[in-house]
C-alpha positions in Angstrom: 100.3 85.1 43.4 97.5 85.2 41.7 97.4 86.9 38.2 93.9 87.3 36.6 94.3 89.6 33.8 92.7 93.0 35.8 93.7 94.9 38.8 94.4 92.2 41.0 97.7 90.5 42.4 101.1 90.1 40.8 101.9 91.5 37.9 98.7 93.6 37.3 98.6 97.5 36.5 97.1 97.4 39.5 99.8 97.3 41.7 102.1 99.3 39.6 102.8 102.9 40.6 106.0 105.2 41.5 107.0 105.8 45.2 105.5 108.7 46.9 107.5 111.2 48.8 108.0 111.0 52.4 105.3 112.7 54.8 105.4 113.8 58.4 105.2 111.4 61.4 103.5 111.8 63.7 104.8 112.5 67.2 103.6 109.2 68.7 104.6 107.1 66.0 108.5 108.9 65.5 109.2 108.1 69.3 107.6 104.4 69.5 109.8 103.2 66.0 112.6 105.1 66.6 114.7 102.4 68.2 113.7 100.0 64.8 115.6 102.8 62.6 119.0 103.0 60.7 119.6 105.8 58.4 117.0 107.3 55.9 113.8 105.8 54.8 114.6 104.6 51.2 118.0 101.7 50.6 119.8 100.3 47.8 121.0 97.0 48.2 124.6 96.3 49.0 126.7 94.6 45.9 125.9 90.9 46.5 129.5 89.9 46.1 130.7 92.0 49.0 127.9 91.3 51.4 127.1 87.7 50.8 129.6 85.8 53.0 129.3 88.4 56.2 125.4 88.4 55.7 125.3 84.7 55.9 127.8 84.3 58.6 125.6 87.0 60.5 122.2 86.0 60.1 120.7 84.1 63.1 117.1 84.0 64.4 114.8 86.3 62.8 114.4 90.0 63.5 111.8 91.3 65.8 112.0 89.7 68.9 112.8 93.0 71.3 110.3 93.2 73.9 107.9 95.7 74.8 109.8 97.8 77.8 107.2 98.8 80.5 107.7 100.6 83.6 105.5 100.2 86.4 105.1 103.2 88.7 102.8 103.8 91.9 101.5 106.8 92.3 100.7 108.4 95.6 101.1 111.1 98.1 100.8 111.4 102.2 98.6 113.4 103.6 99.0 114.4 107.0 96.0 114.4 109.7 94.3 118.2 110.0 91.7 118.5 112.9 88.3 119.4 112.3 88.6 119.5 108.3 88.5 117.2 105.8 92.3 115.9 105.4 92.2 112.7 102.9 91.7 112.1 100.1 89.8 108.6 99.2 92.3 105.7 99.1 94.4 103.1 101.3 97.6 104.6 101.3 97.5 106.6 103.9 101.2 105.9 105.6 104.5 105.2 104.1 103.6 101.7 105.6 101.1 101.4 103.8 103.0 102.5 100.6 105.6 99.6 101.4 103.0 97.1 101.8 101.3 98.4 98.4 104.9 97.8 96.7 105.2 94.5 97.9 101.8 93.4 96.4 102.5 94.6 93.1 105.4 92.9 93.3 104.1 89.8 93.9 101.3 90.5 91.4 103.5 91.2 88.4 105.3 88.0 89.2 102.2 86.0 88.9 101.0 87.5 85.8 105.1 86.8 84.4 103.2 83.0 84.3 101.0 83.9 81.8 103.2 86.2 79.1 103.6 84.6 75.9 104.7 87.4 74.0 107.9 89.6 74.7 108.0 91.4 77.6 110.4 93.4 79.8 109.3 94.4 83.3 111.4 97.0 84.9 111.4 97.2 88.5 108.7 98.5 90.3 109.2 102.5 91.2 107.2 105.5 92.5 106.2 108.7 91.6 104.8 111.1 94.3 105.2 114.3 92.7 105.6 116.0 89.3 109.0 116.3 89.5 109.4 112.7 90.1 106.8 111.6 87.7 108.7 113.6 85.0 112.0 111.4 85.7 110.3 108.2 85.4 108.6 109.3 82.0 111.6 110.2 80.7 113.5 106.8 81.6 114.6 104.1 79.2 110.9 102.2 78.6 108.3 102.1 76.0 105.8 103.4 78.7 104.3 103.0 82.2 102.1 101.2 84.2 100.6 103.7 86.2 99.3 102.4 89.7 97.0 105.5 90.8 96.6 105.0 94.1 96.7 108.6 94.9 98.4 111.7 94.1 97.6 114.8 92.1 96.3 115.3 88.9 99.4 117.2 87.8 101.8 114.0 88.8 99.6 111.7 86.2 99.8 113.9 83.4 103.2 114.6 83.7 103.9 110.7 84.0 101.7 109.9 80.5 104.2 111.2 78.6 102.4 111.3 74.9 104.7 109.8 72.7 105.4 106.4 75.3 102.8 103.6 75.5 100.7 104.0 79.0 98.3 101.9 80.8 96.5 102.9 84.2 95.8 100.0 86.9 93.1 101.4 89.7 92.0 99.2 92.6 88.4 98.6 93.3 88.7 95.3 95.5 91.9 93.9 94.4 93.7 95.8 97.2 93.1 99.1 99.0 90.8 101.0 97.3 92.9 103.5 94.9 91.8 107.1 94.5 91.8 107.4 90.8 89.4 104.4 90.8 87.1 106.8 91.3 88.2 110.2 89.5 90.3 108.8 86.6 87.3 109.8 84.2 86.4 113.3 85.3 89.8 114.5 85.9 92.0 112.7 84.4 90.8 111.7 80.7 88.1 114.7 80.4 89.9 117.2 82.8 86.6 118.4 84.4 85.1 119.0 81.3 82.4 117.2 79.3 84.8 116.3 76.5 87.2 113.9 76.0 91.0 115.8 76.3 94.9 114.9 74.7 96.1 113.0 78.1 99.3 111.4 77.4 97.4 109.5 74.3 95.3 107.6 76.5 91.7 107.1 76.9 88.9 104.7 78.3 90.5 101.7 76.9 93.9 102.4 79.1 92.4 101.7 82.5 91.7 98.5 84.0 90.3 97.6 87.3 91.7 95.0 89.5 92.4 92.4 86.3 95.5 91.4 85.2 94.0 89.3 82.6 92.8 92.5 80.9 96.1 94.6 81.7 97.7 91.3 80.0 95.8 91.8 76.6 96.3 95.7 76.3 100.3 94.5 77.0 99.7 92.4 74.1 98.7 95.1 71.9 101.1 97.3 73.0 104.0 95.2 71.8 102.3 94.8 68.5 101.8 98.1 68.3 105.3 99.2 69.3 106.9 96.4 66.5 105.0 97.8 63.7 106.0 101.6 63.6 109.0 102.0 62.0 109.0 98.7 60.5 111.4 98.1 57.7 110.1 95.5 54.8 112.5 94.6 52.1 110.6 95.3 49.0 111.5 93.4 45.8 110.5 95.2 42.6 109.5 98.6 45.2 106.7 99.1 47.2 102.9 99.0 46.0 99.5 98.4 46.7 96.8 96.7 45.1 93.8 99.2 43.4 93.6 102.0 41.6 95.8 104.6 44.1 99.3 103.2 44.8 100.6 106.1 45.7 97.8 106.5 48.1 98.6 102.8 50.2 102.7 103.7 49.8 102.0 107.3 51.6 99.8 105.7 53.9 101.9 103.1 55.4 104.3 105.9 55.7 102.0 108.4 57.4 100.2 105.7 59.7 102.7 103.5 60.4 106.3 105.0 59.4 106.9 101.9 57.7 110.4 102.0 55.9 111.2 100.8 52.4 114.3 99.1 51.4 114.0 98.6 47.6 115.9 96.2 45.5 115.5 95.9 41.9 115.0 93.3 39.9 118.3 93.7 38.0 120.0 93.8 41.3 118.0 90.1 42.5 118.8 88.2 39.0 122.6 89.3 39.3 121.8 87.8 43.4 120.3 84.7 41.9 123.0 84.4 39.1 125.9 84.5 42.0 124.1 82.0 44.0 123.3 79.7 41.1 127.7 79.8 40.7 128.1 79.0 44.2 128.1 75.2 43.9 128.3 74.6 47.6 125.1 76.6 48.4 123.3 74.9 45.6 123.9 71.7 47.2 123.0 72.4 50.4 119.4 73.7 48.7 118.9 70.4 47.1 119.8 69.0 50.2 117.7 71.0 52.0 114.6 70.8 49.2 114.7 67.4 49.4 114.2 67.1 53.3 111.5 69.1 52.8 109.8 66.9 50.4 110.4 64.0 52.9 109.0 65.3 55.7 105.8 63.6 56.9 102.4 65.8 55.5 104.1 66.8 52.3 103.3 65.3 48.9 104.7 66.5 45.9 101.9 66.8 42.5 103.0 66.3 39.4 103.1 69.7 37.1 99.4 70.9 36.6 99.4 70.8 32.7 95.9 71.4 31.8 94.0 69.1 34.3 91.5 70.7 36.7 92.5 70.8 40.5 90.3 68.1 41.5 91.4 66.1 38.5 95.2 66.5 39.4 94.4 65.9 43.8 93.1 62.7 42.2 96.4 61.7 41.0 96.2 62.2 37.4 99.3 64.2 36.6 102.3 62.7 34.6 105.0 61.3 36.2 107.4 62.8 34.1 107.0 66.3 35.5 107.9 65.2 39.1 111.6 65.8 38.3 110.5 69.1 37.3 108.7 70.0 40.2 111.5 68.8 42.2 113.7 71.4 40.7 111.4 74.2 41.1 111.7 73.5 45.0 115.6 73.5 44.6 115.1 76.9 43.6 113.1 78.2 45.8 115.4 77.0 48.1 118.3 79.2 47.0 115.7 82.6 46.8 115.3 81.5 50.5 118.7 81.8 50.9 119.2 85.2 48.7 116.0 86.9 51.1 117.4 86.1 54.2 120.6 87.7 53.2 118.5 91.0 51.8 116.5 91.0 55.4 119.9 90.4 57.4 121.5 93.2 55.1 119.0 95.4 55.7 118.4 94.3 59.8 114.5 93.6 59.7 112.4 90.4 59.3 109.8 91.3 56.7 110.0 91.4 52.9 107.6 91.4 50.0 107.9 90.8 46.6 105.6 93.0 43.6 104.9 91.6 40.1 105.5 88.5 41.4 104.4 86.3 38.4 105.5 89.2 35.3 108.6 89.8 36.6 110.7 87.0 38.9 110.2 84.0 36.7 112.5 85.3 34.5 115.0 85.7 36.8 113.9 83.0 39.3 112.9 80.2 37.1 110.6 79.3 39.5 107.8 81.5 41.6 108.5 82.9 44.9 105.6 81.2 46.5 106.9 78.2 48.2 109.9 80.6 49.1 107.8 83.1 51.3 105.8 79.8 52.9 109.0 78.8 54.2 110.5 81.9 55.3 106.8 82.3 57.2 107.6 79.1 58.9 111.0 80.0 60.1 109.5 83.1 62.1 110.4 85.7 59.0 107.6 87.9 57.7 107.2 87.2 53.9 104.3 88.4 51.6 103.9 88.8 48.0 102.1 91.8 45.8 103.8 94.1 47.8 100.6 95.3 49.0 101.2 98.0 51.1 96.9 98.4 51.8 97.1 95.3 53.4 100.7 94.5 54.3 100.7 96.7 58.1 97.8 94.3 58.9 100.2 91.4 58.4 102.9 92.9 60.6 100.4 93.9 63.2 98.9 90.7 63.6 101.7 88.9 63.5 103.5 90.7 66.2 100.1 90.8 68.4 99.3 86.9 67.7 103.3 85.7 67.6 102.0 83.5 64.9 102.4 83.3 60.9 99.6 85.6 59.3 98.0 84.4 55.9 97.7 87.2 53.6 94.6 85.9 51.0 92.4 87.1 48.5 88.6 86.7 49.4 85.5 86.1 47.8 81.7 87.0 48.2 80.1 86.5 51.4 77.1 84.5 51.2 74.9 81.9 54.2 77.6 83.2 56.9 80.5 82.1 55.0 83.6 82.9 52.0 86.1 81.4 50.6 89.4 82.9 50.7 92.6 81.5 48.9 96.2 82.3 47.9 99.9 80.7 46.8 102.0 81.3 49.9 100.3 80.4 53.0 102.2 79.3 56.0 102.0 75.8 57.1 103.2 76.3 61.0 100.0 78.2 61.5 99.7 77.9 65.3 103.1 79.0 65.7 104.6 75.7 66.4 103.1 72.7 64.2 103.8 72.2 60.3 100.1 71.8 58.8 100.0 69.1 56.1 101.0 70.2 52.5 100.6 69.3 48.7 103.5 71.5 46.9 102.0 72.2 43.1 102.5 75.0 40.4 101.2 77.8 41.0 97.3 77.8 39.6 97.0 80.7 37.6 100.7 80.3 35.6 100.9 76.5 35.8 105.1 77.4 37.0 107.1 76.6 39.8 106.3 75.4 43.5 103.0 76.7 45.3 101.5 75.2 48.4 98.6 73.7 49.0 98.2 73.7 53.0 95.9 72.0 54.4 94.8 73.9 57.8 92.9 72.3 60.6 88.9 72.3 60.4 87.2 74.0 62.9 90.2 76.2 64.1 89.2 79.9 65.3 90.6 82.2 63.0 91.1 86.6 63.1 90.3 87.8 59.9 91.1 91.7 59.3 90.1 93.9 56.2 91.9 97.0 55.5 90.4 99.6 53.3 92.5 101.5 50.6 92.7 104.7 52.5 94.0 103.1 55.8 91.3 105.2 57.7 89.3 101.8 58.8 89.6 98.1 59.4 86.7 95.6 59.4 87.5 92.1 61.5 85.6 89.4 62.3 86.0 86.4 63.9 85.7 82.8 61.8 86.5 79.0 61.6 87.8 76.8 59.2 85.0 74.6 57.3 86.8 73.3 54.9 90.2 72.8 52.3 87.9 72.8 48.7 89.9 71.9 45.8 88.1 74.8 43.5 90.7 75.9 40.7 91.4 78.8 42.2 95.0 79.8 43.8 96.3 76.7 45.5 95.7 77.5 49.3 92.4 78.0 50.0 90.0 77.9 53.0 85.8 77.9 53.2 85.6 80.0 56.4 82.8 80.9 58.6 81.6 84.5 59.6 80.7 84.9 63.2 78.7 88.0 62.6 76.4 89.5 60.1 76.9 88.3 56.7 74.8 91.2 54.6 76.4 93.0 56.8 80.1 92.1 55.7 79.1 92.6 52.4 78.6 96.2 52.8 81.1 97.3 54.6 84.1 95.6 53.6 86.8 97.7 51.9 89.7 97.2 50.1 90.7 93.8 48.9 93.4 91.7 50.2 92.6 90.5 53.8 94.9 88.9 56.4 94.5 86.4 58.9 95.4 84.6 62.1 94.9 81.5 64.4 93.1 82.4 67.1 90.9 85.4 68.0 92.8 89.0 68.5 90.2 91.0 67.8 90.5 93.1 71.1 94.2 93.7 71.0 93.9 94.8 67.6 91.4 96.9 68.2 93.1 98.7 70.9 96.3 99.1 69.0 94.5 100.8 66.1 92.6 103.4 68.3 96.1 104.2 69.6 97.3 104.3 65.8 94.3 106.1 64.8 92.8 104.0 62.7 88.9 103.0 62.4 87.6 100.1 63.4 84.1 97.8 62.8 84.4 94.6 64.7 81.5 92.5 62.7 81.8 90.0 65.6 81.1 92.1 68.3 77.3 91.8 68.6 77.5 88.0 67.1 
């Protein structure tokens, strides 16, 4: 929620702009995102008094846990013996008995693979396709895509099976069982159709072919489930959808076009009404005070006095005024009131994602706190909560969250130098590994000296994925990193010095856009795989490091 008095962060002219009109959706996105859509692309929230009780009673776990639903299918045919002629193609499935043995082998392997699945995945019962008609029936089934076991069978059967609107992968055998025909000819016949150019083959490419290795299959499925959940995602936009940079409309347009993003707009006038109503709810206010105190009483949570005119180092050294601690507690209590309101809004719009535009310029008068700590709490509970409503980078956060299964850190970058750089922002999650809460100092937001914002102390040495989308949403840059230090600079609250695994000078040359997105762990290959399917360019700076 940084404000710098220029084209940066919340409340600046760089984030403003009217919403752009909708554009034609790509066929692939329309199908993959269809299950998440209800009604049109734009929403106005219902009356707070008419919905508050219903939505609070209906709220349970964060949404977005729908599994990737995949249909394994064995493709084969049986050819008859013919004397003195070439009667059978490559492959070890010669009889129906061989095919039945292969079904049992596949089922056993899929059961073993399930033991290593740590993301939402549903594998339907194995089926078979021996001709184009059977393949068409399988392709039309209720699933997100097929896992093609290409043992034998004709090109027309595979083409009928690989529906372009589905998320399809192919598994072929070299040494893990009977050799498959399509281990030989998947490249020249299926992907190139007996030409020198790749063809539009069921939205599949060389990265969709796996030989023998279920670990290779599994990370692809992880990437596909992230892609499925990102397409068509509805986002509650308090203050409207926007984007950092000189062309806000472009950011909104591209979020619609590339990712089929849906925007549920909530005005600040309506937010103010909801806040007033919430503050009149004595039971809710009392509960929020209890939750705020319980939060502050947690191990690893330190409440700092109001910053006033102190430097960050002075504040961290304990030089703040003790008289301001009560005021800080009130900021935290109001942050928990906002948590309730934001959860209601997400429940009403049937989503798990929310963002706040013009964070400081508009929200402070109505909330009497910043949204920083509120967004942190929501991210720690499994929601996706972003400040600045920057749809240049928000799609990368949604995709990375669903690929990793962990919270993501929306942050401002600095200039890369000596194989490191600093990133910072004021709404960092604490549960960055998806399980454990990092230590946090709760302080005022740096630029405004107002509200409650977290300074999260993240784990030194922790491996990171860093994603950098450009303004046009035509290419992302990514690299592997590690946390070097949690400094105490006079910048936004949560701040990290991070390493650059790759060419530092090339990063300085290649980075576009502005905001970065970070998660714990290395998910660069899953991200690259998903982006290729989405038609977005990719540069991995750590690939040759």
